[in-house]
N, C-alpha and C positions, 0 to 999 in steps of 0.2 A: 715765639722765637721771630727776632727781627732779620730781615734779609736787606739787601742793596735796594736803593729805591731805584736803581737802573733796572727797568722790566726786561730789555733785552739780554743784560747779562743774567738775571734771574732764571728765564725761559732756556737759556742757553743749558745752564748748570742743571737745570730739571732733567731737559732731556738727557745730558749725560750720564745723571743719575740713573733715570728708568731706563737707559738702554743698558746699563750694566757697567758703566766705569765705574772701578772702585779707589783707584788711586789717582791722587792728584800731587804734583810735584810743584810746589810755588815757591818763586824768588820774589824779594821785597821790592814795592817801589810805591811812588805815587799815582802813577797813571793807572796801574792797575788793582787800585785800592775795590773799584765796585765789584770786581772778579774774585778779590780775595775775599772780600765781605761775603759773596755767593758761595764760595767754597765752604767757608767758615761756618754756615748757617746750616750746612746739610751734614750733619753730625756723620751719615752714613758714608760718606766719602773720605777715606782716609788721607791725611794731607801729609807730606813729607816736605820741611823747609830747609832748603840749600841757598846761600846767598851767591854763590858762583853759577850763572846760567848755564855755563859749559859744562859743570860739574852735574848741575840739575839733569840736564838733558841726557846724559849719560847714564845718571842713576834712573830715569825713566827707562830709559833704553834697558838697562838689566832687569827691571822688573818685567816689562812686556817680554822681554826675552824667554823669560824662564814660566812665566804664568801663560803666555800667550793670550793675552786679554788686552784691550787697549788701555791704555795708561795716559793721562792729561798731564802737559806741563805749560805753566801759567808764568810769565812774564811781563815785564814794564812796556814802555816806549822805548824807542830809540837803539842803541846798537848791543842793547839786551837780547834782542831777537836776533842778530847775528852771532852771538855766541852759540846758539844752538846748531849752527849750520853742522860742525863735524858730526854729530849724534845723530842729527836728522840725515845725511848723507849716509852712515851708517846704516840707520834704519831702512831707508830706502832699498839700499841693495841686500838687506836681510830681510827684507818683507814684514817690518816690525809694525804694529799700528799704534804709532803716537799721535797724540792730539794736540799740534801746537796752538796754544791762544797767547796771543799777543795783544796787550793793551795799545791803543795808538790815540794820536790827538784827530779832534776832527778833522777833515779833508782838507777845506780852506785854509788851515794853519800849516800844510804841507809846504816846504819849500818857502818858507816865509820866516825865516830866519827864528824860530820860535823854539824853545828849549827841548832840547832830547825830540826831534823831530827828524824822521828821514822817510825814504820811499818804502814803507813796510810791506803795502798791497803787493803780493806778487813775488817779494822777496826771497823767497825759498824756493821758487816754481821747477827750477832744476831738479830738487830731490823731495817732492811732495806730490801724491797723487792727484791733489787737487787744492786748489786755494780758495778760500772764502772772505767775504769783506762784509762786517756787519756796521749798518751806519750809526751814526751818535744822535738823528733827529728823527720824530715822530715814534717816540716810544708809545701815545696814546691812541696810534693808527691802527685799527683790528687788523688790517692787510700788513701791513708792517711786523706785526706781533705774528701773525702767521707766517710770512716770510723768514722772519729769524727761527720760528720752529722747524720748517722746512729746512733750512740750513743746517739748522745743527743735528735733525734727523740724518740729512745726507751726508754731513761729514762722517758721522761715527760708520754708517752704512757702507762708505766709499771706503774709511780705513780699513773694515773687517772683512769685507767681503773680495771674492775673487781671489788675486793676488795682493794680500794686505798690505799696506803700507802706511806711511805717516802723511797727514793732510796738515794744515794751515789755516787758523780760524784768526783773523785780523778784527779787532773788536776797538770801533772808532768811540772814544767817550770824550764828552764835554763836561765842564765844573756844573754844578758841585759833584765831587766825587765820593765823598764820604757819607753823605746821606743815608739814611736807613727808613725803612717802612717796615708793618706787620708782614709776615710771612704769608705768601698766597698758599693755603694748602692744597689749592685743585690740582688735579694732575696736567700735565702737558701731553698734548697729542704725541701719541707714538707709532713712529711707521715702522711696521715689520716687515721682514724679508721672508722668501719662500724660493730655495734654491734649487737646481735641477737634483741634487742629492737627497734632498728632503722629498721632493715628489716621486722620488720611486718607490715610496712608501706606500701602500694600498690604503692604509689606515689614515694617511693625512687627507687623501679626498673623501673618504668616509667622514672625517671630522667637517672638512670643508662644507661637505653637501649637507650633514646635519645641522649646520649653523646657519644655513639658507633656506631649508625646506619649508618654511612658513614665512617667508621675507619674500615682500615685492621687491623684486630683479629688474632693473633697467641695463639693459646691454647697449653698450657706446661703441659703434666701429667707426673708426678714422680712418683716412687714408693706408691701402694696403695693398701688395701684390696679388694677384690672382693666386690662388693655392687650392687645389680639388679637396685637400685633406680638410682645410679650413672650413671648405665651402660645407662641406659634410656635416662637420662637428657643429658649427655655429648653426645651420640648418634644423639638426637635431636639437641643440640646446634651446632654440628659441621657441619649441611645439609644447615646453611644458608649460603649464597655463598662468605661472607666478612670474613670467618672464616675458618682458617687454624689447623689444630688439629697435633701437634708433642708428642705422644703418646710412652712410653719406656715400652720395653718389661714386666716389672713388675709392670705397672702402674694398670695392671688385668683389662683393657677395652678390649672388644673385638668388635672393629671397623674395618673400610676398611683397609685391609694391607698397603696400601698407608699411612694412618695415622702413621705409625710405623717407616717408612722410614724418619731417622735424620739423622746420619752419613753419611748414604750411597748419600745422596741428597748433604748434607753440603759440605761434602769433592769434589765432583764432580765437581763444580765450581768455579771460580776465587772468591775474595772477593770484587770484583767491580762489575761482576755481582749479586753476591748474594745478596749483600747490597741493592742494587735496588729493592729487594724483601722484604725489612726490613718490620717489621709491625708497625701501630702507638698504638697498645695497646696490651700488653701482659697479658694473665690471667693464673694464673698457681694455678694446683691443686697436691696435693700429696708431697712426701719427696723430698730427694736430688737425683739432676739427675747424672745418669752415664755418660753422652755425656758431654764431654768437649769441643768439636767443638758447640754445639749448646749453652754453656755459652760463650763463645767466639763472636761468632756472635753475640749474644744478648748486650755483654757489649761492644763490639765495635759499637752498633748503640743505647747507652744508652740516650744518649742526644737527641735521634730523636723519642723514643717512652716512654711511663707510663706503668707500672707495677701493675696490682692488682692480690693480693695474697689472693686466697679464702681459709680459713679451721681454723683450730685454730694451733697455734704453740707458743712454749714456750718462742720464743724471736722476733724483728723483721728481720727476715729472706730476705735477699734482693741480692740475687746471682746474678742477672742481672744489679745491680748499677742503678735502675730506680724505685725502688718501690715507689708508690704514693699512694695508697690505701689495707689496710688490712681488710679484709671483715671475720669477726670472725662468721662463721656459718657453720652449714654442706653443702659442696660443693652439694651434691644432691637437698638439699631445695634450694639453693642459683641458681642452673642453670634452675631448674623448672619454677620457678618465672621469671625469666629474660628471659627465651625462651618464656612465655607466655606475657611478656610486647615488646619481639622483633617481635613477629610474624607478628604484622599488618605492619611492613616495608618490609618484605620478599622480595614482590612483587615490592618494589618500584626502581626506578632508581637509589636511593641513595647510595644503597648499592654495593659497587664494588666487581668485581667478582674476588677476592683474592685465593678464594679455587682453580678456574682455572688454575690460572696463575702458582701455585706451583704444581698442578695436571701435567702440562706439563713438568716442570722442574722433579720432582718425575721420569715421566715415564721414561724420557731419560736416566736419572741416572742409573734406574733398569735396562734397557734394556743393557747398557755399562758393568755395574757390574756383572750382572747374566753371561754374556758371559765371563767375566773373571774368575768366580766361576767356571763355567763349563770346560774351557780349563786349569784350574790350575792343577797342580800335586799333589800327595798324602801331605797333609799337615795338619795342625790343621783345618784352612778354610774348606778343602773338606771334613775332619771328620765331622765338625759342620754341615756344610750343609747337609750331608746326615743324621744325627741323628734326627736334629730337624725337618726336613722335613717329617721324616717317623715316629716321635713320635706319638703313638695316640692320639686325644684327649681328652681322658677323663683321662691323666695323670695329676697330680700336678709335674710341674716342679722347681726344686731348683738348682740354680747355685752358684758355690762360686764364690768370688771376683777375681779379675787379669783379664785373658784373658777371661775366661769363660763369664761371664756377658756380656762383650764387643761383643765377637761372636755372641752371642744372639740377640744383637741389630742390627746385620748388615746384618741377613739373613732375608731374605722375606719367612716364613711358617703360616701356620694356628696356631695360638697359641692353646697351650692346656688350659684344666679347670683353672688352677692358675699357675701362675708365683712367685717365691720368691727367695730372694738374701738378704743378711744380708749388707745392703746398709746404715745404720743408720750412722755407722762410718767406712765402708767398709774395716773391718779387715779380714783377711784370716781363723783365728782361729775360730773355733767351727763350720764349714759349715755344715760338715756329722751330727753332734749330732742334729744340726738346723732341718735339712731336717728329721732326723728319729725323731724328737720330734712333726715335722710336719705333717707326716703319720701318726704318732700314730690317730690323729685327724682328719684325711681324712678317708672315709668309702671306696674310690676309690685308685687307684694305685698312686706310689710316685717312683720318681727317680730324682738324683742329677746329675749334670754334675761338675767334678771337675779338676784341674791342679794336678800334682802330687805332688807338694810342698804343698797346702792345704789340700790335702789328708794326708802327712805327718804331718802337725800340729795338725790334728784330728784323729791320727790313734787310739786313745783309743775307740772311738765311735765305732769301731768293736767289743769291748768287751760289749759292752750295751746288756742287757737280754732282753728288749723288742721289739727288731727290728721286724716289721711286715714279714711275711712269703715272701711277694712277692715286698719287697724294691729293688730297685737296686740302684747302683751306678757304673758311666762311668768314668774311671780317664782316661784323656790325659796326656799320657806322654810324656813331651816334654824337659827332662832331664834339671829342675831347675825352675827358677822363670822367665816364657818367657815373661811376661809384661814388665821385664828391658829390653829384645833385642827388644821391640817396641817403648816402650815412649822415645820421644827425650832429656830428661834429664839424660837418663843413657844409653842408646843404642851405643852410640860412645865411651864412655868410655874405655880403654885399661883394666881396671880392671872389666868389667862387668861380664864377663864369671866367672871367679876366684873368686870373691867377693858377687854377687849378683845374680847369674844364678848357684848358686853349685847345684849339681843334689842330693837331698836327698837320702838315705841309706832307699829304700823303697822296700823289698822283698815280693812283693804283694803276688803272688801266694803261698809263705810260711805262711804268715798274714792270707789270707784269708782260707787256709786248717786248720790252727791252731786255727781260730776263728770260723770254721762252716759255711762259706761262700762258695757258689758256684765260681768258679771263670773261666774267658775267656778273651782271648787276641786275639789281630790281631793288624798287621802295614802296611795292604794296604786296599783299596777300594774294592777289591773282597771278600776278607775276610771278611770284616766289613758286606759286602750285604749278605752273606751268613749267618753269624752266628747271625746277629741284630735280626730277629724275635724270633729266638729259646732263644735267651737271655732273652727277653722282655717276653717270655711265660713260664719262668721255674717259678713253683709256691714254690721257695724257693727263701732267699735274695742271692744277687749274685752281684759280681763285675766283670766289663768288662774293661781290661785295654788296651788302644788304645796307640800304640806308632807311634809318630812322630818328625822328624828330628826337634829340637829347634830352629836353626838357620835359616832353609830353612824356618819354618814357619813363622819367625818373617819377614823375607825378604818378601814373600809372601802378609803378611797382610800390610805390608807397599805401596806395589805397588796397593795392592786395593785401600787403602786409597788414594793415590796421582793420582789417575785417575782423567782426567781432561778433560772435555766435552769443 
């Protein structure tokens, strides 16, 4: 059977069909021809043809109202979409899962006096749960094919989960519109969901446990709030022999130190060696990862593993390009129940000793990389190693974005009480103010480590009136944006120093005195060793300015990350 030659349209209708959509209400047009061909080439879909889009949408409304199943409606570009509005508004307030699919011109022709064009993206935003836009270009790009697959999955999940309701998928299409090709018989990836109601059934956990008992499991922990229940559940789960844990510093889990060794081990081995240790199953909790290397490793092996995402998210987040199951429940409760279901397999020979394999890799990497740190000259790496290893465990540690959070990820040290960083969108603004706010909510002591550029961005934080008396700021002064001297996309640019790493005007001593902060400074390890304990013991808010050569520090960090075993 033939299908539309437009791959994105084909992917969209494959996902709709495999996610259980059975009815498509179609209206004629020319711009939506690829979508009509896609619907026609899937005989499992029941097509209903209605010329008038207003009636078509209400017909779909009635089908979905009674069947309680998602129904797709399909129209051409221009005002055709706007004729759906009355029925879509009704669907929104009745919580009916309609999938509005509209064809559109390529974005470059919107508002250019082209026939049948208007601003369709977001046109129904007031009456849909979510709007999606599919591009016209890049259909041969595997990443864009993955993107369209993810959006299609997310659209159906959004329409049918929680309080159900309509969603809008606007598909940009360019010429030629009527071209066909042989239908691809392979299946699209489908992302399934498990909601709280289903997880109340112990049989579900028995099935989940049975499906992974003989699999190599990688547990990935992004940023999270401290949670004693989650701490216990994850600690128990990570003791299974087939489980390897990769927890980030700001996951706020207190596990074996080797469980936090991520970039240090991933960068220590060639891809061929590392990929032989790839997981069969990735289970993730928490927010966005700091580690680009871990994401690259998992994306590179996305065809060979499946991904379970545990927790609540505002969208279908698929950072490793392998998501197959969204588990919408509290992670602590999920892992407690999964542990109970898995424990009968603990002594079974079916469980591979995946943890032992990775422990060997981590041990070798730690020995080599820690020797490098010990022998490294004065630099950011040396300063961070000293600061973090000698930080009292009762502190709440805040980290600014840029190099600060990255150094905290690669140095092995006993974690403090809790660690935080603004990793939701990873901006460098507001880091100090966030830390001061956090300190006001914590009965113990708090400290932030920041770069000079992040400090300059939030200099007004020094004027805040409610700063706790024992709050501490450590500024790593590397003469500008040190991260740009390190990351591959900018470090080799001739414009790097002048345009990206320009040192801020930051007279810290004068600012500290003017705002009533105690001030200390150092530019070598010997001085830091002498003043660090007294700095921490000050009974007043204080700033410690640590100067390091920025270019040398970037070079040493690159050497550290480039070590191969």
